[in-house]
C-alpha positions as protocol buffer text, in pm:
chain_id: "A"
residue {
  index: 1
  type: MET
  ca { x: -5268 y: -3144 z: 6647 }
}
residue {
  index: 2
  type: SER
  ca { x: -5546 y: -3279 z: 6422 }
}
residue {
  index: 3
  type: ASP
  ca { x: -5778 y: -3022 z: 6233 }
}
residue {
  index: 4
  type: GLN
  ca { x: -6045 y: -3302 z: 6213 }
}
residue {
  index: 5
  type: PRO
  ca { x: -6387 y: -3162 z: 6399 }
}
residue {
  index: 6
  type: ILE
  ca { x: -6530 y: -3344 z: 6675 }
}
residue {
  index: 7
  type: PHE
  ca { x: -6919 y: -3444 z: 6666 }
}
residue {
  index: 8
  type: GLU
  ca { x: -7051 y: -3511 z: 6977 }
}
residue {
  index: 9
  type: ALA
  ca { x: -7434 y: -3590 z: 7057 }
}
residue {
  index: 10
  type: GLU
  ca { x: -7585 y: -3646 z: 7445 }
}
residue {
  index: 11
  type: TYR
  ca { x: -7818 y: -3913 z: 7472 }
}
residue {
  index: 12
  type: VAL
  ca { x: -8142 y: -3895 z: 7688 }
}
residue {
  index: 13
  type: GLU
  ca { x: -8393 y: -4197 z: 7657 }
}
residue {
  index: 14
  type: ARG
  ca { x: -8708 y: -4028 z: 7763 }
}
residue {
  index: 15
  type: ARG
  ca { x: -8823 y: -3773 z: 7488 }
}
residue {
  index: 16
  type: SER
  ca { x: -9123 y: -3512 z: 7427 }
}
residue {
  index: 17
  type: ARG
  ca { x: -9399 y: -3671 z: 7223 }
}
residue {
  index: 18
  type: LEU
  ca { x: -9562 y: -3327 z: 7178 }
}
residue {
  index: 19
  type: THR
  ca { x: -9241 y: -3151 z: 7021 }
}
residue {
  index: 20
  type: THR
  ca { x: -9139 y: -3458 z: 6820 }
}
residue {
  index: 21
  type: PHE
  ca { x: -9456 y: -3484 z: 6650 }
}
residue {
  index: 22
  type: PHE
  ca { x: -9465 y: -3110 z: 6534 }
}
residue {
  index: 23
  type: ARG
  ca { x: -9055 y: -3114 z: 6498 }
}
residue {
  index: 24
  type: TYR
  ca { x: -9041 y: -2995 z: 6133 }
}
residue {
  index: 25
  type: VAL
  ca { x: -9290 y: -2705 z: 6213 }
}
residue {
  index: 26
  type: LEU
  ca { x: -9093 y: -2606 z: 6504 }
}
residue {
  index: 27
  type: ALA
  ca { x: -8798 y: -2581 z: 6313 }
}
residue {
  index: 28
  type: ILE
  ca { x: -8921 y: -2371 z: 6026 }
}
residue {
  index: 29
  type: PRO
  ca { x: -8748 y: -2072 z: 6166 }
}
residue {
  index: 30
  type: HIS
  ca { x: -8423 y: -2245 z: 6180 }
}
residue {
  index: 31
  type: PHE
  ca { x: -8450 y: -2369 z: 5806 }
}
residue {
  index: 32
  type: ILE
  ca { x: -8489 y: -1981 z: 5716 }
}
residue {
  index: 33
  type: VAL
  ca { x: -8180 y: -1873 z: 5903 }
}
residue {
  index: 34
  type: LEU
  ca { x: -7960 y: -2182 z: 5788 }
}
residue {
  index: 35
  type: TRP
  ca { x: -8078 y: -2112 z: 5439 }
}
residue {
  index: 36
  type: ALA
  ca { x: -7974 y: -1732 z: 5457 }
}
residue {
  index: 37
  type: TRP
  ca { x: -7653 y: -1798 z: 5642 }
}
residue {
  index: 38
  type: GLY
  ca { x: -7570 y: -2075 z: 5393 }
}
residue {
  index: 39
  type: PHE
  ca { x: -7597 y: -1852 z: 5098 }
}
residue {
  index: 40
  type: VAL
  ca { x: -7333 y: -1635 z: 5233 }
}
residue {
  index: 41
  type: ALA
  ca { x: -7106 y: -1872 z: 5352 }
}
residue {
  index: 42
  type: THR
  ca { x: -7093 y: -2002 z: 4989 }
}
residue {
  index: 43
  type: PHE
  ca { x: -6918 y: -1658 z: 4865 }
}
residue {
  index: 44
  type: ALA
  ca { x: -6721 y: -1702 z: 5217 }
}
residue {
  index: 45
  type: VAL
  ca { x: -6568 y: -2041 z: 5130 }
}
residue {
  index: 46
  type: ILE
  ca { x: -6499 y: -1900 z: 4724 }
}
residue {
  index: 47
  type: ALA
  ca { x: -6314 y: -1635 z: 4891 }
}
residue {
  index: 48
  type: ALA
  ca { x: -6100 y: -1852 z: 5111 }
}
residue {
  index: 49
  type: TRP
  ca { x: -6021 y: -2091 z: 4844 }
}
residue {
  index: 50
  type: PHE
  ca { x: -5871 y: -1796 z: 4676 }
}
residue {
  index: 51
  type: ALA
  ca { x: -5678 y: -1675 z: 4989 }
}
residue {
  index: 52
  type: LEU
  ca { x: -5565 y: -2037 z: 5053 }
}
residue {
  index: 53
  type: VAL
  ca { x: -5432 y: -2117 z: 4711 }
}
residue {
  index: 54
  type: PHE
  ca { x: -5224 y: -1797 z: 4697 }
}
residue {
  index: 55
  type: THR
  ca { x: -5143 y: -1739 z: 5047 }
}
residue {
  index: 56
  type: GLY
  ca { x: -5163 y: -2090 z: 5221 }
}
residue {
  index: 57
  type: ARG
  ca { x: -5384 y: -1903 z: 5495 }
}
residue {
  index: 58
  type: TYR
  ca { x: -5736 y: -1912 z: 5587 }
}
residue {
  index: 59
  type: PRO
  ca { x: -5834 y: -1567 z: 5685 }
}
residue {
  index: 60
  type: LYS
  ca { x: -5953 y: -1589 z: 6047 }
}
residue {
  index: 61
  type: PRO
  ca { x: -6281 y: -1361 z: 5962 }
}
residue {
  index: 62
  type: LEU
  ca { x: -6383 y: -1599 z: 5714 }
}
residue {
  index: 63
  type: TYR
  ca { x: -6268 y: -1919 z: 5893 }
}
residue {
  index: 64
  type: ASP
  ca { x: -6503 y: -1814 z: 6206 }
}
residue {
  index: 65
  type: PHE
  ca { x: -6805 y: -1752 z: 5989 }
}
residue {
  index: 66
  type: VAL
  ca { x: -6811 y: -2077 z: 5815 }
}
residue {
  index: 67
  type: ALA
  ca { x: -6730 y: -2268 z: 6125 }
}
residue {
  index: 68
  type: GLY
  ca { x: -7008 y: -2075 z: 6301 }
}
residue {
  index: 69
  type: LEU
  ca { x: -7254 y: -2206 z: 6009 }
}
residue {
  index: 70
  type: LEU
  ca { x: -7110 y: -2556 z: 6081 }
}
residue {
  index: 71
  type: ARG
  ca { x: -7201 y: -2536 z: 6467 }
}
residue {
  index: 72
  type: TYR
  ca { x: -7530 y: -2356 z: 6388 }
}
residue {
  index: 73
  type: SER
  ca { x: -7638 y: -2626 z: 6145 }
}
residue {
  index: 74
  type: THR
  ca { x: -7506 y: -2943 z: 6365 }
}
residue {
  index: 75
  type: ALA
  ca { x: -7733 y: -2828 z: 6631 }
}
residue {
  index: 76
  type: VAL
  ca { x: -8024 y: -2766 z: 6373 }
}
residue {
  index: 77
  type: TYR
  ca { x: -7975 y: -3091 z: 6206 }
}
residue {
  index: 78
  type: GLY
  ca { x: -7959 y: -3247 z: 6532 }
}
residue {
  index: 79
  type: TYR
  ca { x: -8283 y: -3118 z: 6652 }
}
residue {
  index: 80
  type: ILE
  ca { x: -8435 y: -3197 z: 6325 }
}
residue {
  index: 81
  type: ALA
  ca { x: -8284 y: -3581 z: 6319 }
}
residue {
  index: 82
  type: LEU
  ca { x: -8466 y: -3633 z: 6692 }
}
residue {
  index: 83
  type: LEU
  ca { x: -8095 y: -3639 z: 6875 }
}
residue {
  index: 84
  type: THR
  ca { x: -8258 y: -3397 z: 7120 }
}
residue {
  index: 85
  type: ASP
  ca { x: -8532 y: -3198 z: 7227 }
}
residue {
  index: 86
  type: ASP
  ca { x: -8379 y: -2868 z: 7319 }
}
residue {
  index: 87
  type: TYR
  ca { x: -8449 y: -2609 z: 7086 }
}
residue {
  index: 88
  type: PRO
  ca { x: -8151 y: -2496 z: 6902 }
}
residue {
  index: 89
  type: PRO
  ca { x: -7987 y: -2127 z: 6967 }
}
residue {
  index: 90
  type: PHE
  ca { x: -7992 y: -1892 z: 6655 }
}
residue {
  index: 91
  type: SER
  ca { x: -7622 y: -1875 z: 6670 }
}
residue {
  index: 92
  type: ALA
  ca { x: -7307 y: -2034 z: 6655 }
}
residue {
  index: 93
  type: ASP
  ca { x: -7263 y: -2070 z: 7037 }
}
residue {
  index: 94
  type: THR
  ca { x: -7322 y: -2430 z: 7070 }
}
residue {
  index: 95
  type: ASP
  ca { x: -7071 y: -2551 z: 7279 }
}
residue {
  index: 96
  type: ARG
  ca { x: -7362 y: -2633 z: 7560 }
}
residue {
  index: 97
  type: TYR
  ca { x: -7588 y: -2774 z: 7331 }
}
residue {
  index: 98
  type: PRO
  ca { x: -7659 y: -3148 z: 7319 }
}
residue {
  index: 99
  type: THR
  ca { x: -7562 y: -3199 z: 6970 }
}
residue {
  index: 100
  type: ARG
  ca { x: -7244 y: -2999 z: 6880 }
}
residue {
  index: 101
  type: ILE
  ca { x: -6940 y: -3011 z: 6685 }
}
residue {
  index: 102
  type: ARG
  ca { x: -6610 y: -2902 z: 6793 }
}
residue {
  index: 103
  type: ILE
  ca { x: -6374 y: -2719 z: 6562 }
}
residue {
  index: 104
  type: PRO
  ca { x: -6020 y: -2645 z: 6608 }
}
residue {
  index: 105
  type: PRO
  ca { x: -5864 y: -2314 z: 6523 }
}
residue {
  index: 106
  type: PRO
  ca { x: -5732 y: -2263 z: 6160 }
}
residue {
  index: 107
  type: LYS
  ca { x: -5409 y: -2395 z: 6104 }
}
residue {
  index: 108
  type: PRO
  ca { x: -5086 y: -2127 z: 6032 }
}
residue {
  index: 109
  type: GLU
  ca { x: -5050 y: -2285 z: 5711 }
}
residue {
  index: 110
  type: TYR
  ca { x: -5252 y: -2496 z: 5448 }
}
residue {
  index: 111
  type: ASP
  ca { x: -5132 y: -2739 z: 5152 }
}
residue {
  index: 112
  type: ARG
  ca { x: -5238 y: -2534 z: 4851 }
}
residue {
  index: 113
  type: ILE
  ca { x: -5230 y: -2825 z: 4646 }
}
residue {
  index: 114
  type: LYS
  ca { x: -5478 y: -3002 z: 4838 }
}
residue {
  index: 115
  type: VAL
  ca { x: -5707 y: -2705 z: 4832 }
}
residue {
  index: 116
  type: LEU
  ca { x: -5654 y: -2625 z: 4446 }
}
residue {
  index: 117
  type: LEU
  ca { x: -5765 y: -2988 z: 4394 }
}
residue {
  index: 118
  type: ARG
  ca { x: -6039 y: -2980 z: 4661 }
}
residue {
  index: 119
  type: ILE
  ca { x: -6359 y: -3026 z: 4405 }
}
residue {
  index: 120
  type: PHE
  ca { x: -6204 y: -3321 z: 4289 }
}
residue {
  index: 121
  type: LEU
  ca { x: -6075 y: -3475 z: 4610 }
}
residue {
  index: 122
  type: ALA
  ca { x: -6406 y: -3386 z: 4759 }
}
residue {
  index: 123
  type: ILE
  ca { x: -6613 y: -3661 z: 4508 }
}
residue {
  index: 124
  type: PRO
  ca { x: -6549 y: -3976 z: 4717 }
}
residue {
  index: 125
  type: VAL
  ca { x: -6641 y: -3778 z: 5066 }
}
residue {
  index: 126
  type: LEU
  ca { x: -6950 y: -3628 z: 4929 }
}
residue {
  index: 127
  type: ILE
  ca { x: -7057 y: -3984 z: 4796 }
}
residue {
  index: 128
  type: ILE
  ca { x: -7032 y: -4121 z: 5147 }
}
residue {
  index: 129
  type: ALA
  ca { x: -7206 y: -3844 z: 5290 }
}
residue {
  index: 130
  type: TYR
  ca { x: -7521 y: -3859 z: 5063 }
}
residue {
  index: 131
  type: ALA
  ca { x: -7515 y: -4254 z: 5186 }
}
residue {
  index: 132
  type: MET
  ca { x: -7490 y: -4151 z: 5533 }
}
residue {
  index: 133
  type: GLN
  ca { x: -7748 y: -3877 z: 5479 }
}
residue {
  index: 134
  type: VAL
  ca { x: -7983 y: -4209 z: 5397 }
}
residue {
  index: 135
  type: VAL
  ca { x: -7873 y: -4398 z: 5709 }
}
residue {
  index: 136
  type: TYR
  ca { x: -7956 y: -4102 z: 5963 }
}
residue {
  index: 137
  type: SER
  ca { x: -8308 y: -3990 z: 5789 }
}
residue {
  index: 138
  type: VAL
  ca { x: -8422 y: -4347 z: 5793 }
}
residue {
  index: 139
  type: GLY
  ca { x: -8316 y: -4373 z: 6163 }
}
residue {
  index: 140
  type: ALA
  ca { x: -8485 y: -4052 z: 6230 }
}
residue {
  index: 141
  type: PHE
  ca { x: -8788 y: -4161 z: 6041 }
}
residue {
  index: 142
  type: VAL
  ca { x: -8835 y: -4488 z: 6261 }
}
residue {
  index: 143
  type: ALA
  ca { x: -8760 y: -4272 z: 6587 }
}
residue {
  index: 144
  type: TRP
  ca { x: -9005 y: -4045 z: 6524 }
}
residue {
  index: 145
  type: PHE
  ca { x: -9248 y: -4326 z: 6552 }
}
residue {
  index: 146
  type: ALA
  ca { x: -9085 y: -4478 z: 6828 }
}
residue {
  index: 147
  type: ILE
  ca { x: -9096 y: -4140 z: 7027 }
}
residue {
  index: 148
  type: VAL
  ca { x: -9426 y: -4048 z: 6951 }
}
residue {
  index: 149
  type: LEU
  ca { x: -9578 y: -4386 z: 7048 }
}
residue {
  index: 150
  type: LEU
  ca { x: -9344 y: -4481 z: 7346 }
}
residue {
  index: 151
  type: GLY
  ca { x: -9203 y: -4161 z: 7432 }
}
residue {
  index: 152
  type: LYS
  ca { x: -8878 y: -4299 z: 7437 }
}
residue {
  index: 153
  type: GLN
  ca { x: -8570 y: -4298 z: 7174 }
}
residue {
  index: 154
  type: PRO
  ca { x: -8401 y: -4630 z: 7148 }
}
residue {
  index: 155
  type: LYS
  ca { x: -8026 y: -4621 z: 7189 }
}
residue {
  index: 156
  type: GLY
  ca { x: -7971 y: -4813 z: 6872 }
}
residue {
  index: 157
  type: LEU
  ca { x: -8159 y: -4535 z: 6657 }
}
residue {
  index: 158
  type: GLN
  ca { x: -7962 y: -4273 z: 6809 }
}
residue {
  index: 159
  type: ASP
  ca { x: -7636 y: -4428 z: 6773 }
}
residue {
  index: 160
  type: MET
  ca { x: -7789 y: -4492 z: 6373 }
}
residue {
  index: 161
  type: ILE
  ca { x: -7837 y: -4104 z: 6359 }
}
residue {
  index: 162
  type: VAL
  ca { x: -7525 y: -4010 z: 6479 }
}
residue {
  index: 163
  type: LEU
  ca { x: -7336 y: -4211 z: 6280 }
}
residue {
  index: 164
  type: GLY
  ca { x: -7500 y: -4078 z: 5975 }
}
residue {
  index: 165
  type: LEU
  ca { x: -7513 y: -3731 z: 6103 }
}
residue {
  index: 166
  type: SER
  ca { x: -7158 y: -3687 z: 6244 }
}
residue {
  index: 167
  type: TYR
  ca { x: -6992 y: -3801 z: 5890 }
}
residue {
  index: 168
  type: GLN
  ca { x: -7213 y: -3545 z: 5721 }
}
residue {
  index: 169
  type: GLN
  ca { x: -7133 y: -3275 z: 5913 }
}
residue {
  index: 170
  type: ARG
  ca { x: -6748 y: -3343 z: 5905 }
}
residue {
  index: 171
  type: ALA
  ca { x: -6760 y: -3394 z: 5519 }
}
residue {
  index: 172
  type: TYR
  ca { x: -6908 y: -3056 z: 5538 }
}
residue {
  index: 173
  type: ALA
  ca { x: -6627 y: -2942 z: 5701 }
}
residue {
  index: 174
  type: TYR
  ca { x: -6409 y: -3080 z: 5440 }
}
residue {
  index: 175
  type: VAL
  ca { x: -6575 y: -2925 z: 5140 }
}
residue {
  index: 176
  type: ALA
  ca { x: -6562 y: -2595 z: 5326 }
}
residue {
  index: 177
  type: LEU
  ca { x: -6217 y: -2608 z: 5357 }
}
residue {
  index: 178
  type: LEU
  ca { x: -6186 y: -2623 z: 5733 }
}
residue {
  index: 179
  type: THR
  ca { x: -5988 y: -2948 z: 5726 }
}
residue {
  index: 180
  type: GLU
  ca { x: -5722 y: -3056 z: 5504 }
}
residue {
  index: 181
  type: ASP
  ca { x: -5772 y: -3456 z: 5509 }
}
residue {
  index: 182
  type: TRP
  ca { x: -6077 y: -3673 z: 5422 }
}
residue {
  index: 183
  type: PRO
  ca { x: -6313 y: -3711 z: 5728 }
}
residue {
  index: 184
  type: PRO
  ca { x: -6276 y: -4074 z: 5909 }
}
residue {
  index: 185
  type: PHE
  ca { x: -6547 y: -4289 z: 5863 }
}
residue {
  index: 186
  type: LEU
  ca { x: -6609 y: -4302 z: 6229 }
}
residue {
  index: 187
  type: ASP
  ca { x: -6530 y: -4014 z: 6467 }
}
residue {
  index: 188
  type: GLN
  ca { x: -6328 y: -4202 z: 6730 }
}
residue {
  index: 189
  type: GLN
  ca { x: -6320 y: -3896 z: 6993 }
}
residue {
  index: 190
  type: GLY
  ca { x: -6709 y: -3801 z: 6981 }
}
residue {
  index: 191
  type: GLY
  ca { x: -7006 y: -3992 z: 6907 }
}
residue {
  index: 192
  type: SER
  ca { x: -7317 y: -4049 z: 7131 }
}
residue {
  index: 193
  type: LEU
  ca { x: -7235 y: -3943 z: 7493 }
}
residue {
  index: 194
  type: PRO
  ca { x: -7427 y: -3966 z: 7834 }
}
residue {
  index: 195
  type: ALA
  ca { x: -7640 y: -3677 z: 7917 }
}
residue {
  index: 196
  type: GLY
  ca { x: -7437 y: -3390 z: 8068 }
}
residue {
  index: 197
  type: ALA
  ca { x: -7116 y: -3572 z: 7996 }
}
residue {
  index: 198
  type: PRO
  ca { x: -6855 y: -3315 z: 7913 }
}
residue {
  index: 199
  type: GLY
  ca { x: -6681 y: -3316 z: 7569 }
}
residue {
  index: 200
  type: GLY
  ca { x: -6436 y: -3145 z: 7338 }
}
residue {
  index: 201
  type: SER
  ca { x: -6089 y: -3216 z: 7474 }
}
residue {
  index: 202
  type: GLY
  ca { x: -6081 y: -3564 z: 7313 }
}
residue {
  index: 203
  type: LEU
  ca { x: -5880 y: -3691 z: 7591 }
}
residue {
  index: 204
  type: PRO
  ca { x: -5948 y: -3998 z: 7819 }
}
residue {
  index: 205
  type: ALA
  ca { x: -6113 y: -3913 z: 8144 }
}
residue {
  index: 206
  type: ALA
  ca { x: -5883 y: -3942 z: 8436 }
}
residue {
  index: 207
  type: PRO
  ca { x: -5961 y: -4226 z: 8659 }
}
residue {
  index: 208
  type: ALA
  ca { x: -6157 y: -4191 z: 8973 }
}
residue {
  index: 209
  type: THR
  ca { x: -5972 y: -4207 z: 9291 }
}
residue {
  index: 210
  type: SER
  ca { x: -6066 y: -4474 z: 9591 }
}
residue {
  index: 211
  type: ALA
  ca { x: -5958 y: -4507 z: 9915 }
}
residue {
  index: 212
  type: PRO
  ca { x: -5706 y: -4762 z: 9945 }
}
residue {
  index: 213
  type: PRO
  ca { x: -5833 y: -5117 z: 10047 }
}
residue {
  index: 214
  type: ALA
  ca { x: -5831 y: -5158 z: 10419 }
}
residue {
  index: 215
  type: ALA
  ca { x: -5581 y: -5403 z: 10599 }
}
residue {
  index: 216
  type: PRO
  ca { x: -5759 y: -5776 z: 10661 }
}
residue {
  index: 217
  type: GLU
  ca { x: -5819 y: -5854 z: 10987 }
}
residue {
  index: 218
  type: ALA
  ca { x: -5644 y: -6108 z: 11157 }
}
residue {
  index: 219
  type: PRO
  ca { x: -5818 y: -6439 z: 11218 }
}
residue {
  index: 220
  type: ALA
  ca { x: -5913 y: -6520 z: 11549 }
}
residue {
  index: 221
  type: HIS
  ca { x: -5777 y: -6821 z: 11715 }
}
residue {
  index: 222
  type: ARG
  ca { x: -5944 y: -7054 z: 11943 }
}
residue {
  index: 223
  type: GLY
  ca { x: -5679 y: -7343 z: 12099 }
}
residue {
  index: 224
  type: GLY
  ca { x: -5440 y: -7256 z: 11835 }
}
residue {
  index: 225
  type: LEU
  ca { x: -5683 y: -7329 z: 11515 }
}
residue {
  index: 226
  type: SER
  ca { x: -5804 y: -7039 z: 11293 }
}
residue {
  index: 227
  type: GLY
  ca { x: -6210 y: -6983 z: 11276 }
}
residue {
  index: 228
  type: GLY
  ca { x: -6365 y: -6945 z: 11053 }
}
residue {
  index: 229
  type: ASP
  ca { x: -9626 y: -4133 z: 8091 }
}
residue {
  index: 230
  type: PRO
  ca { x: -9845 y: -3803 z: 7980 }
}
residue {
  index: 231
  type: LEU
  ca { x: -9857 y: -3672 z: 7609 }
}
residue {
  index: 232
  type: ASP
  ca { x: -9545 y: -3457 z: 7682 }
}
residue {
  index: 233
  type: GLY
  ca { x: -9316 y: -3733 z: 7814 }
}
């Protein structure tokens, strides 16, 4: 079973011009919570590093605390980057939030060598993550003008933001020791989803059932021959 997180973002074309215009102001309380949670999580990751190196196991309370931060930050970054208009919850309970990351439970045992060398192994990942931050920041900047002027989020900009933010959050999971292997460049199981689409399993949806085709009608025979926006958009 893969320990890679799955990033998901629901796409809605019509967006609120008003909340988009004041997005950074509205997000100020979340900036404060995110900073405080992240400060404490830094020490949790350091403690987890020692536990992993000596025991090969990630203590579940520490794992849940760090994973909770990643879930919460994904919702906050998704809101700031204009992937959704829904205001994020002040908690890690983001399974029903339009922008979310699904993190599997901790593995029974981790590779101690990979953990020991994580600070070096993470360098290429952080370089790519920095580039992806530029990608989704540019996408969000252009999307801000598009939404404020048109009241709509172009699908191409949504996908551009998802590409960058998805890699950033999965890279953070690697740096925080929640995963053992480098995050793939593309999240094949997640990405941009239609609004209200279920997610999380990574399994293909079951095919829709349909009624069997009706039997063809027998041809008729004749003589032995067959015939024939306001401001808040």
